[in-house]
N, C-alpha and C positions, 0 to 999 in steps of 0.2 A: 240080668234083672230088667224087667219091663214094667211099664205103667200103662194102665188103660183109662185115658181121660184124666181130668184133673183130680177128680175125688177119689177114684179107686185105684190103689197101688196094689201090685202083687209081685211076689218073688217069682223068678224063673225057676221052676223045679229042676232044670238041668244044670243049674249052677253048681258046680262041684266044690267051689270055694266057700259056699255057705253051710252051716250046720243047722240042718232042719230038725226040728223037735216036735213031738207030740204032747205038748204041755199047754196049759192056759196062758193067754197073754199076760204077763206080769203088769203091765201098765194099763190093762183094760180087761180084768177078769171076767167080765160077762160073757156067757157062752155066745158063741157065733149063730147067726141065724140059720135056720135049717137049709142045708143045700149049700152054705157058704164053704168054699174049698180054699179060703185064705190059709196060706202057709205061714208058720212062725219059726222064726230063727233065733239061734242062741247068741246073746251079747257076750262080750268078752268077760262079764262078771258072772255068767252062768243063767242069767234070767231071760226068758222067752219074749219076744215082741213081734208085732207086725208092723209093717212100714207106716200105716196110719197112726197107730198109737204112738209109735216113736217120733214120728213128725209132730204130732200133737202135743206131747209132753216137752219136746225141746222147743218148740214155738212158745209155749206157755212161760217157759223159763226165760226165753229172751224178752217176752212182755212184761216179766217182772224185773227186768235189768240185770239177769243173770247170763253170763256168756259161757260159763263152765257147765258142762252137762253130766248130771250124776244121776244114778239109778235111784229111784223113789220106792222100790219094792222092798218088802220086809225079807230079811234073811230067813231061811226055812226054819220054822219052829220056833221064832222069836217075835219079839215086838220092836227089834232094832232095824231101822233102815239099812239097806245095802250101802247106799252112798258111794258106790264105786264111781270114779271119774272115766267118762267116755270120751276118747278123742273126737274131734270135729270129723275126722277122716272116717271112723267108724259110724258116726251118726250120718254122714252124708251118704255113705254106701248102704247102709241097712235101713235108713229111713227113705231110700230110693228118692232123694230129693231131685226135683225138677230144676231147670236152669234159673226160673224165676225164684224159686225157693232157695237155691244156693246164693243167689245175688242178695235176697233178703238177709239170710243168716250171716253171710260173710260181712256185709255192710254194718249191720247191727253189732257183730261181734267185735269188729274194728273199733266202732265208736265207744262201745262199753269198755273195751280194754284201755283205750286212751283216757277215759275219765276216771279209770281206776288208778293208773300210774302217774297221771298228770294233773295239776290244778290250774286250769286255764280261766281267762276272763279276756274280754275284748277292751283295748285301751279306748276310753272315752275321748281321747284326742285324735288318734290316727286309725283306730278300729282294728290294729294289728293284734294278734294273739299274744297275750303275756302269760307266762307261767311263774308262779310264785315260788320261789325257792325256799324262803323262810316262812313257815306256815304259822309262825307265831307272830309276824310282823305285818301289820295293814299297810305300811307305807311301801309303795311299789314304785319302781323307776321305769319308765318306757325308755328303752334305748334308741328306738326310732325317732320319737319326738326329740329326745335329747340331742340326737345328731342333727336332726332338722332345724332346731331352733339354737343349736350351740350353747345350750344352757340345760342344766339339770331339770328334767320334768318327771315329777312324782304325782301319783294319785292314790286315793284311798281305795283299797280293795273292797271295803265294805259300802261305801256309799257312791263310789265311782266319780267323786269330785276332786279337784286339784287339792293336793295335800295340805292341811293346816295344822300347825302345832308342832310338838316335838315327836321325834321318832328314835328308836322304833316303839310302837304301841300295838296292843294285842286287842284292846277293847273297843276303841273308836278314834276318830281324829276329832279335830276342833271345829268342823263344819256343823252348822245347826242341822239337826235331824239325821246325824249319823248314828244309827242304832243297828243292833244286830237283829234283824228280822227273824232269823232262825231261833234265837233264843226267846224272843217274844212268843213264836209259835209254840215252842215247848212248854212255856210257862202259862200259856192262856188257851191250849187246845181242849177239846172237850174230853171227857172220860169215856171209856168203854169197857165192855165185859167180855169174857170168853164162854160162849154157850157149852163148849165141849170140854172146859177145864173147871172142875168144880170148885166153887167158893171164891173165884177171882172176880171182884167188881171194882169199879171205880179205879181202873188203870188209865193213865194217860194215853190218849189214842195216837201220840205221835211221839217217838223216841229218837234220840241221837245215838247212833251205833257206839257202843263202848269202846270199839277199836278205832275206828276212823272218823266218827262224828258225823257221818251221812245220815240225813233224815229218813226215817221209814215209818210206815204205817203196818199194822197187822190187819189181814182180812178177816179175823175173827172166826176162821173155820180152823179145824184140826188143833194141834197142840200149841203151847204157849211160846214156842220157840220160832226163831226166824233167821233166815240167812240174810245177811246184808249183802244188797246187790253190788256194792262198790268193793269192799275187801273180801267178800265171800266168807267171813267169819260167822258162825252160828252162835246166837246168844239168846238168852230168855228175856222176852219183852216185858215180863212182869218184874223180876228182881234186878235185871240188867247184868247178871252175871253171864260169863261165857258159859255155853251149854255144858260142857264136861264138869265145871265147877257146880253149877246149879243141880246137876243129877247126882252129886255126891249125897245130897240130903232130900232130894225130891225126885219127881219123875214127870214125864212129858205132860200128863194130864191132871196132876194134883197141885194143890197151891205150894208155892216156894216156901221154905222154911223161914226166909227172911221177910216174907210178906211182900206187898207191892212197893217197890222203890219210888221214892219221891219224885216229884217234877225235877228235871235237870236244870241246874241254874249256870252250867258251863258246858261248853261243846268240846269233846275230847279231840285232841290233835293227832293226827295220824302220823306215827313215825315208822316210815317204812324201811325195813332192812334192806 
């Protein structure tokens, strides 16, 4: 495989390890310009791509905070997304990633994977990274500061001030101004509508993922469902049910049978298996 310049990428027609197909690009179905000899290859899921379209789609997923690359094309003759998971090795090869692109992809994938599996903050005393083991307790001990000062040093995960009051607590410490800004945002955010989903109006514009509690916004295009960039679980932004549950009584582009879920007053805690 070769590339010609930064913008234009082409497959090497002599590469016998690729499966070339004469089908439209599933990620960019617009017909190619006249005289364009761009080749298309088949991904492991069976859909055809070009290196440009594959690079663009996977880069857009990274920009949305997703590091698992899934096929967005529709299954033949249906309105269901393919959703096949492509390995990075496959993407790297068939997108003909340059060295700079590989560096960009791999650095961002590592960062996103770390935030998915770990909950880190910086200790306000020594600036070392702290991982919170008990996600229901805001009182956190810094082992570095404790060893330095030969005394137990605790701070509040929420306001990042030295801990005051009894512990454990999940709502706040006794410092003035210790409030959950995420909850305030969920309670006070503007409402939004979905132009492509009939009859959905006055939906809170920010939601906490019902699986992991990560704050997400909908870009108001396409269907009402969204994939959480942290836990990768798909849920309905309108009724807050997981997508398979929502689809039992609704579909991607019609109102939910349960209507618009009210503003959230608590943030789900992610119980990782």
